[in-house]
C-alpha positions in Angstrom: 0.0 0.0 0.0 2.8 2.4 0.8 4.5 1.7 -2.5 1.2 2.4 -4.3 0.9 5.7 -2.5 4.5 6.6 -3.4 3.8 5.8 -7.1 0.7 8.0 -7.1 2.7 10.8 -5.5 5.4 10.5 -8.1 2.8 10.5 -10.9 1.1 13.6 -9.5 4.5 15.3 -9.2 5.3 14.5 -12.8 1.9 15.7 -14.0 2.2 18.9 -12.0 5.7 19.5 -13.4 4.4 18.8 -16.9 1.5 21.2 -16.3 4.0 23.8 -15.1 6.0 23.4 -18.3 2.9 24.0 -20.3 2.0 27.2 -18.4 5.6 28.5 -18.8 5.5 28.0 -22.5 2.0 29.6 -22.7 3.3 32.6 -20.8 6.3 32.9 -23.1 4.1 32.7 -26.2 1.8 35.4 -24.7 4.8 37.6 -24.0 6.0 37.3 -27.6 2.8 38.4 -29.2 0.8 35.1 -29.0 1.7 33.7 -32.4 -0.6 30.9 -33.5 0.5 27.3 -33.7 0.4 27.4 -37.5 2.7 30.4 -37.5 5.1 28.8 -35.0 5.3 25.6 -37.1 5.8 27.5 -40.3 8.4 29.9 -38.9 10.3 27.2 -36.9 10.5 25.0 -40.0 11.9 27.9 -42.0 14.5 29.0 -39.4 15.4 25.8 -37.6 14.3 23.0 -40.0 11.6 20.4 -39.7 13.7 17.8 -37.8 12.2 18.6 -34.4 9.0 20.3 -35.6 5.7 19.1 -34.0 2.3 19.0 -35.5 -0.3 21.5 -34.5 -2.1 19.0 -32.3 1.2 18.0 -30.6 2.1 21.6 -29.9 -1.4 22.1 -28.4 -0.7 19.1 -26.1 2.7 20.5 -25.0 1.4 24.0 -24.3 -1.6 22.5 -22.4 0.7 20.5 -20.2 -0.6 17.1 -21.4 2.3 16.0 -23.5 6.0 15.7 -22.6 8.2 16.7 -25.6 11.7 15.5 -26.3 14.4 18.1 -25.4 15.0 18.8 -29.0 11.4 19.6 -29.6 11.2 21.7 -26.5 14.2 23.8 -27.6 12.8 24.0 -31.1 9.6 25.5 -29.7 11.3 27.9 -27.3 13.8 29.1 -29.9 11.0 29.7 -32.4 8.8 31.6 -29.9 11.7 33.7 -28.8 12.3 34.8 -32.4 9.1 36.9 -32.1 9.3 40.4 -30.7 5.9 41.8 -29.9 4.5 39.7 -32.7 7.2 40.7 -35.2 9.6 38.2 -36.5 13.3 38.4 -35.4 16.2 36.0 -35.1 16.0 32.9 -32.8 18.7 32.4 -30.1 21.5 30.0 -30.9 21.5 26.6 -29.1 24.4 27.7 -26.8 22.6 30.8 -25.7 22.4 30.9 -21.8 18.7 31.9 -22.1 17.9 28.3 -23.0 19.6 26.6 -20.1 16.6 27.0 -17.7 14.4 25.2 -20.2 17.0 22.4 -20.4 17.1 22.1 -16.7 13.3 22.1 -16.4 13.2 19.3 -19.0 15.8 17.2 -17.1 13.8 17.5 -13.9 10.5 16.4 -15.5 12.3 13.5 -17.3 13.7 12.4 -13.9 10.2 12.5 -12.3 8.8 10.6 -15.3 11.4 7.8 -15.0 10.9 7.5 -11.2 7.1 7.2 -11.7 7.5 4.5 -14.3 9.8 2.4 -12.2 7.6 2.6 -9.1 4.4 1.9 -11.1 5.8 -1.4 -12.6 4.2 -4.4 -10.8 6.1 -7.6 -10.0 3.7 -9.5 -12.3 4.3 -7.4 -15.3 8.1 -7.1 -14.7 8.4 -10.8 -14.8 7.2 -11.1 -18.4 10.1 -9.9 -20.6 8.2 -10.1 -23.8 5.1 -8.2 -22.7 4.3 -5.1 -24.8 1.8 -3.5 -22.5 2.7 0.1 -21.6 5.3 0.3 -18.8 5.1 -3.4 -18.2 8.8 -4.4 -18.4 11.5 -3.5 -16.0 14.8 -2.0 -17.2 17.0 -4.4 -19.1 20.0 -5.4 -17.1 23.5 -6.0 -18.4 26.4 -6.9 -16.1 30.0 -6.1 -16.9 32.4 -9.0 -17.5 35.6 -8.0 -15.7 37.8 -9.3 -18.4 38.1 -6.9 -21.4 39.5 -8.1 -24.7 42.9 -6.4 -25.4 43.7 -5.9 -29.1 46.9 -3.9 -28.8 45.5 -1.1 -31.0 42.2 0.9 -31.0 39.3 -1.2 -32.3 37.5 0.2 -35.3 34.7 -2.3 -36.0 32.8 -5.0 -34.2 30.6 -7.9 -35.4 29.1 -10.9 -33.5 28.5 -14.2 -35.3 25.0 -15.5 -35.5 23.0 -17.2 -34.0 24.4 -17.0 -30.5 27.4 -14.6 -30.7 30.0 -17.3 -30.1 32.6 -15.4 -32.1 33.3 -11.6 -32.0 35.2 -10.2 -34.9 37.1 -6.9 -34.4 39.2 -4.8 -36.7 41.9 -2.5 -35.2 43.9 0.5 -36.4 46.8 -1.8 -37.4 44.5 -3.3 -40.1 44.2 -6.7 -38.4 41.0 -8.6 -38.0 40.8 -10.7 -34.9 38.4 -13.4 -34.0 37.5 -13.8 -30.3 35.9 -16.8 -28.6 33.3 -15.2 -26.3 32.9 -18.3 -24.2 36.5 -18.2 -22.9 37.1 -14.5 -23.6 40.2 -15.1 -25.6 41.5 -14.5 -29.1 41.8 -17.6 -31.3 45.4 -18.5 -32.0 45.1 -20.4 -35.2 44.5 -19.4 -38.9 41.1 -18.0 -38.0 42.8 -14.7 -37.3 42.7 -12.7 -40.6 45.2 -9.9 -41.5 44.3 -7.4 -44.3 44.8 -3.8 -45.1 42.9 -0.9 -43.5 39.5 -2.3 -42.7 36.3 -0.3 -43.3 33.5 -2.8 -42.4 32.8 -6.3 -41.1 29.8 -8.6 -41.4 29.0 -12.2 -40.6 26.6 -14.2 -42.9 23.3 -15.5 -41.5 22.0 -17.8 -40.2 25.1 -19.5 -38.8 28.0 -17.1 -39.3 29.8 -19.4 -41.7 31.3 -16.5 -43.7 33.0 -13.3 -42.5 33.1 -10.4 -45.0 35.9 -7.9 -44.6 36.2 -4.8 -46.7 39.5 -2.9 -47.2 41.1 -0.8 -49.9 38.1 -1.1 -52.2 37.9 -4.9 -52.0 35.7 -7.2 -50.0 37.2 -10.5 -48.9 34.9 -13.4 -47.9 36.6 -15.8 -45.4 35.4 -19.0 -43.8 34.9 -17.7 -40.2 36.1 -21.0 -38.6 39.3 -21.4 -40.5 40.1 -17.9 -41.9 40.4 -19.4 -45.4 39.8 -16.9 -48.1 36.8 -18.0 -50.2 36.5 -15.2 -52.7 37.5 -11.5 -53.3 35.1 -9.0 -54.7 37.1 -6.3 -56.5 36.5 -3.1 -58.3 34.6 -0.7 -56.0 35.8 2.5 -54.5 36.1 2.5 -50.7 33.4 0.3 -49.2 31.9 1.7 -46.0 29.0 -0.7 -45.4 28.3 -4.4 -45.7 25.1 -6.5 -45.3 24.3 -10.1 -46.1 20.8 -10.9 -47.3 18.7 -13.1 -44.9 19.3 -16.1 -47.1 23.1 -15.4 -47.3 22.9 -15.7 -51.1 23.7 -12.0 -51.6 26.1 -9.5 -50.1 25.4 -5.8 -50.4 28.4 -3.4 -50.4 28.0 0.3 -50.1 30.4 3.2 -50.6 31.1 6.2 -52.8 29.8 4.5 -55.9 26.4 3.6 -54.4 25.3 0.0 -53.6 26.3 -3.2 -55.4 24.6 -6.5 -54.8 26.9 -9.5 -55.2 26.2 -13.2 -55.7 28.1 -14.8 -52.9 28.8 -18.0 -54.7 29.9 -16.6 -58.1 31.4 -13.3 -57.0 29.5 -11.3 -59.7 27.4 -8.2 -59.4 23.7 -8.9 -59.9 22.2 -5.5 -59.1 23.4 -1.9 -58.5 21.6 1.0 -56.8 22.8 4.6 -57.4 22.2 7.0 -54.5 23.3 10.6 -53.7 26.4 10.9 -51.5 28.4 8.1 -50.0 26.6 5.2 -48.3 27.0 5.2 -44.5 25.0 2.1 -43.5 23.0 -0.9 -44.9 20.4 -3.1 -43.4 18.4 -6.0 -44.9 14.7 -6.4 -44.1 13.4 -10.0 -43.5 11.7 -9.8 -46.9 15.0 -9.2 -48.7 14.6 -5.4 -49.2 17.5 -3.2 -48.3 17.7 0.1 -46.3 20.4 2.5 -47.4 21.5 5.6 -45.6 24.0 8.1 -46.9 26.4 10.7 -45.5 24.1 13.4 -47.0 21.2 12.5 -44.7 19.1 10.4 -47.2 17.5 7.1 -46.3 16.2 4.8 -49.0 14.3 1.5 -49.1 15.4 -0.5 -52.1 13.8 -3.6 -53.5 16.4 -5.4 -55.6 13.8 -7.7 -57.2 11.9 -4.8 -58.8 14.7 -2.1 -58.6 12.2 0.2 -56.9 13.8 2.8 -54.6 11.7 4.7 -52.1 13.0 7.8 -50.3 12.0 6.8 -46.8 13.1 9.8 -44.7 15.4 12.7 -44.6 17.7 14.1 -41.9 19.3 17.5 -42.0 22.7 16.1 -41.1 24.7 13.0 -42.0 23.3 9.6 -40.9 26.0 8.3 -38.6 24.4 5.0 -37.6 21.5 2.7 -38.5 19.9 -0.5 -37.2 16.8 -2.5 -38.1 14.8 -4.4 -35.5 15.1 -8.2 -36.1 11.4 -8.4 -37.0 11.9 -5.6 -39.5 9.2 -3.4 -38.0 11.3 -0.5 -36.7 14.2 1.3 -38.3 16.5 3.4 -36.1 18.8 6.0 -37.5 21.2 8.3 -35.7 22.8 11.6 -36.6 24.7 14.5 -35.0 22.2 15.0 -32.2 19.4 12.4 -32.0 18.1 8.9 -32.6 15.1 8.6 -34.8 12.7 5.6 -34.9 10.6 4.8 -38.0 7.7 2.4 -38.5 8.8 0.4 -41.5 5.2 -0.3 -42.4 4.7 3.4 -42.9 8.0 4.0 -44.7 6.4 4.8 -48.0 5.1 8.0 -46.6 7.9 10.6 -46.4 8.7 12.5 -43.3 5.9 12.9 -40.8 4.0 9.8 -42.0 6.8 7.4 -41.2 8.3 9.0 -38.1 7.0 7.7 -34.7 9.5 9.3 -32.3 12.6 11.5 -32.0 14.6 10.1 -29.1 16.8 12.9 -27.8 19.4 11.6 -25.4 21.8 13.3 -23.0 22.1 16.8 -24.2 23.2 19.1 -27.0 25.6 18.1 -29.7 25.4 14.4 -28.9 27.1 12.4 -31.6 25.4 9.0 -32.3 28.1 6.5 -33.2 26.4 3.1 -33.2 22.9 1.5 -32.9 22.0 -2.2 -32.3 18.7 -4.0 -31.6 18.2 -7.0 -29.4 15.6 -9.6 -30.4 13.2 -8.4 -27.6 13.0 -4.8 -28.9 15.7 -3.1 -26.8 17.8 -0.6 -28.7 21.4 0.1 -27.6 22.6 3.6 -28.5 26.2 4.5 -28.4 27.4 8.1 -28.6 30.1 10.4 -27.3 28.0 10.6 -24.1 28.0 6.8 -23.5 25.6 3.9 -24.0 21.9 3.9 -23.3 19.3 1.1 -23.6 15.9 2.0 -24.8 12.8 -0.3 -24.8 11.2 0.4 -28.1 8.3 -2.0 -27.5 6.9 -0.1 -24.5 5.1 3.0 -25.4 1.5 4.3 -25.3 0.1 6.3 -28.1 -1.5 9.4 -26.9 -4.5 11.3 -28.4 -2.1 13.1 -30.8 -0.4 10.1 -32.2 2.8 10.5 -30.2 4.7 7.5 -28.9 6.5 7.1 -25.6 9.5 4.9 -25.3 11.2 4.0 -22.0 14.8 5.3 -22.0 17.1 3.6 -19.5 20.0 5.2 -17.7 23.5 5.3 -19.0 25.1 1.9 -19.1 28.5 3.3 -20.1 29.5 6.9 -19.2 32.3 7.4 -21.7 33.1 8.5 -25.3 31.8 5.4 -27.1 33.3 4.7 -30.6 31.5 1.5 -31.4 29.1 -1.2 -30.1 27.6 -4.5 -31.1 24.9 -6.8 -29.7 25.0 -10.5 -30.2 22.1 -11.8 -32.3 20.4 -13.3 -29.2 20.9 -10.1 -27.3 22.9 -11.7 -24.5 26.2 -10.0 -25.1 27.0 -6.3 -25.6 30.5 -5.3 -26.8 31.6 -1.6 -26.5 34.7 0.3 -27.5 35.6 3.7 -26.2 38.0 6.4 -27.3 41.7 6.2 -26.3 41.4 2.5 -25.4 42.8 -0.6 -27.0 40.3 -3.0 -25.5 36.7 -4.2 -26.0 34.4 -4.1 -22.9 31.8 -6.8 -22.6 28.5 -7.0 -20.8 26.2 -9.9 -20.4 22.4 -10.0 -19.7 
C-alpha cells in the first residue's frame, strides 16, 4: 500500500511539473505576441528546419501541459517563440545561448520525475514477463559487466558478432588486423582463423550460422570462412566500401560506398544489381523480406527492393546519418545523426517525413554524436554516442491522443566516449569500444 501511495505521489508530481512546463510555454508565447501554432510551425520549420517540428495537435498538447516533448522539440519550440518580438519576426537564439539553459534544466527535472514514476508503477507480475508489450510493463533491461576486457593492442575500429548465439566476436583495429575472439572463454583464437588485411572499413557475418565473414578494405571485399580464416573469394573493383550487409538467405552481399550499392552473388562473386544514390553510403540493413535500407552521408535514407529495382525515399535528416539499425522483425528502423536517434515504422516508410516517423529520441544533451545502434531480439535498442551507451525499450510506449509514442529510456550503461558497439544476435552479449582505449568491454544480460 505504501508503494502504491508513493507511485501515485510521483505520478502527481510528474503531472504537476508537466503542467508547469505548459504554463511556462504559454506565458512565453503570450509575452512574444501570442503567435498561432500554425505560425510557430511554419516559422520554426523555415528557421530551424523540420527535424524537431511538431504537428499543430502535438504543440497544443505540450502547451496545455498534457504531453512531454523531447528536449530537441522543446528547444525548437522555445527558440521559435523567442524569435518573435511583440508579434514581429526576429532571429532565434543559438542553441548555446544561456537563455535556453533554464528550459533544459526544467526538461531534465521532468524527465527524472517521469522515470521515477514509471519504475515505481511497474508491478512484479508485469516485470516478470520480458516479452510483454503492455505500456510500462517491463523492468529495465540489465547488463552486467564482464571484468575481463579483450585487449587488441590497437584501438578497435569495427565490431561484429557471429549468428546465431554470438559465439565469435570479430574486431578490426587500427593496425589493419581482423581478430576473432571466442566469447565463451574471452580469448583470441590463436590459429589461422585470425585474418590480416589492409585498413578495414567494415565487417559482417553471414546469417544464419556465421559461416562467412566479410571484410572490406582498400576497395575490395574478402569473404573468409569464419572458422578457418580461409579466403573464399575476393570481390574487387569498387571505391572505398563503407558498409556491408548479407541478405537473410546469405545468397547476396550488399556493399555500399562512394559508388552507391552493389549486390553480389556470394557463390559466383559477380554483381547482380546496382543502386545509385546521392552521396556516399553510410550504412546498410536488410529487411526480413529481402529489401534493403540504405543511408547516406548526406542524410538520405532509401528503401530499395532489388527484385523490382524500386527505390523509395524513406526519410530525410538535415545532417549526415552516422548509424542505422533495423529491428530483427523488420518493423522498426533506427537512424542516428549528430544530435538524435530517430525511430521509424517500416510499415509506414512509403510515406515521407511525418508519415513514417514515430519518435525522435533525444538523449543526453546538446551536440550528442550518435556513433552506433543495435537492436536486441526483444526490442531493446542500444545507442552508443560520445556521451556513453543507453538502452531504450522500443516495445513499450503508449500512443496518446495526438499520435505521439512514448519509449522507455534507460539510464547510461557506459559513461564514456563510445566509438562503437555491437549486440549478439540473441541479445545476451554487448560489446563496446571507447575512445583512447585498445580494448573491448563486454556486458552480459
